[in-house]
Structure formats: structure tokens, C-alpha cells
C-alpha positions in Angstrom: -5.4 17.6 -6.3 -2.6 16.1 -4.2 -1.8 15.6 -0.5 1.9 16.2 0.0 3.4 14.5 3.0 6.9 15.3 4.3 8.4 12.9 6.9 12.1 13.5 6.7 14.4 16.5 7.1 13.7 18.9 4.2 13.9 22.4 2.9 10.6 23.6 1.3 10.4 26.6 -0.9 8.7 27.8 -4.1 10.2 28.6 -7.5 8.2 29.4 -10.7 4.9 28.4 -9.0 6.3 25.0 -8.1 6.5 23.7 -4.5 10.1 22.4 -4.2 11.0 19.8 -1.5 14.8 19.3 -1.1 15.9 16.3 0.9 19.1 14.3 1.2 17.5 11.6 -1.1 16.8 14.2 -3.8 14.6 17.0 -4.9 10.9 16.8 -5.8 8.5 19.4 -7.1 4.8 19.8 -7.7 2.8 22.7 -9.1 1.4 24.7 -6.2 -2.1 24.7 -7.8 -2.2 20.9 -7.6 -1.6 20.8 -3.8 -4.6 20.5 -1.6 -3.0 19.6 1.7 0.6 19.7 3.1 1.4 17.6 6.1 4.8 17.8 7.8 6.1 15.3 10.4 9.2 16.1 12.4 11.2 19.0 13.6 13.8 19.2 10.8 11.5 20.5 8.1 11.9 24.1 7.2 9.3 25.9 5.1 10.1 29.3 3.7 7.7 32.1 4.4 7.1 32.6 0.7 6.2 28.9 0.2 3.7 29.1 3.1 2.3 32.4 1.7 1.9 31.0 -1.8 0.3 27.8 -0.5 -2.2 29.8 1.6 -3.0 32.0 -1.4 -3.7 28.8 -3.4 -6.1 27.6 -0.7 -3.7 24.9 0.7 -4.2 23.8 4.3 -0.9 23.0 6.1 -0.8 20.6 9.1 2.3 20.7 11.2 2.9 17.6 13.4 5.2 17.3 16.3 7.8 14.6 17.2 4.9 12.4 18.3 3.4 12.6 14.8 0.3 14.2 16.2 -1.0 17.5 14.7 0.4 20.5 16.6 -0.9 23.3 14.4 -2.9 23.9 11.3 -2.5 26.8 8.9 -5.8 27.6 7.3 -5.9 30.2 4.4 -7.8 33.3 5.3 -9.9 33.1 2.1 -10.8 29.5 2.8 -11.6 30.4 6.3 -14.1 33.1 5.2 -15.7 30.7 2.7 -15.8 27.9 5.3 -17.8 30.3 7.6 -20.2 31.2 4.8 -20.7 27.5 3.9 -21.3 26.6 7.6 -23.8 29.4 8.0 -25.7 28.3 4.8 -25.7 24.7 6.0 -27.1 25.7 9.4 -29.8 27.7 7.7 -31.1 24.6 5.7 -34.4 23.2 6.8 -33.9 20.0 8.8 -35.7 17.8 6.3 -33.5 19.1 3.4 -30.3 18.7 5.5 -31.3 15.1 6.4 -31.9 14.3 2.7 -28.6 15.7 1.7 -26.8 13.8 4.5 -28.4 10.6 3.3 -27.2 11.2 -0.3 -23.6 11.8 1.0 -23.6 8.7 3.1 -24.9 6.6 0.2 -22.2 8.0 -2.0 -19.5 7.2 0.6 -20.7 3.6 1.0 -20.9 3.0 -2.8 -17.7 4.7 -3.7 -15.3 5.0 -0.8 -12.5 7.5 -1.6 -14.6 9.2 -4.4 -16.7 11.3 -2.1 -14.9 13.6 0.3 
């Protein structure tokens, strides 16, 4: 999975299940199914409706940042949002001792292998 970051003026669209980013410096593409997160910085980035729709259908979260490079909005796919609610409810229903043990396992993993556990 990839995190795609766009920081300079660009046109973003899709063609043949590829996310296409066209900039003055050139054109880049990545298969939509490989994108996990799209982050845009700046006002001169245009994303087509079809690109945003295909990204959402693929479960990609899009973060739109303002001129100050701080997040201004986040596009969360509807399917992912429903799943997130289900996961949150399941986590809340866990007995406290089980949740504590799972949390300890996660923390140990993050300490032993930073970047491997997300």
C-alpha cells in the first residue's frame, strides 16, 4: 500500500484503474488498488470527480490541506466508515482485561518494530 502526497500544482484523474498525477515536472501513475491514502497540499491541485469516486470505492482516504499545510478536510469512503463503526463497536464491547492485553501486544509490537505495526 502507498501513501500518495501531492505538494505542487497538479491535475489528478484516473485512466484504466490508474491514478494519474500530471504536473509541470511530468506525469506519474500508480494503480488505484495500491493507494491507501492521498494527501494534497495547496490550492492548485485539481482532482476529478471520477478520480475521487474511484479512490473512495477502493477504500482510499483523502486528506485535503489548506495553504497552511494543515488538514482542512478528509474524505472517508462510505464503506470504510461503516466498517470503522462496526470495528469501534466490537472494540468497545471487549472485556476490559482482554482490551488491556491486546493493547499491550500492540505497544510491544510498535516498540520492537516501529513502522511495521500500524
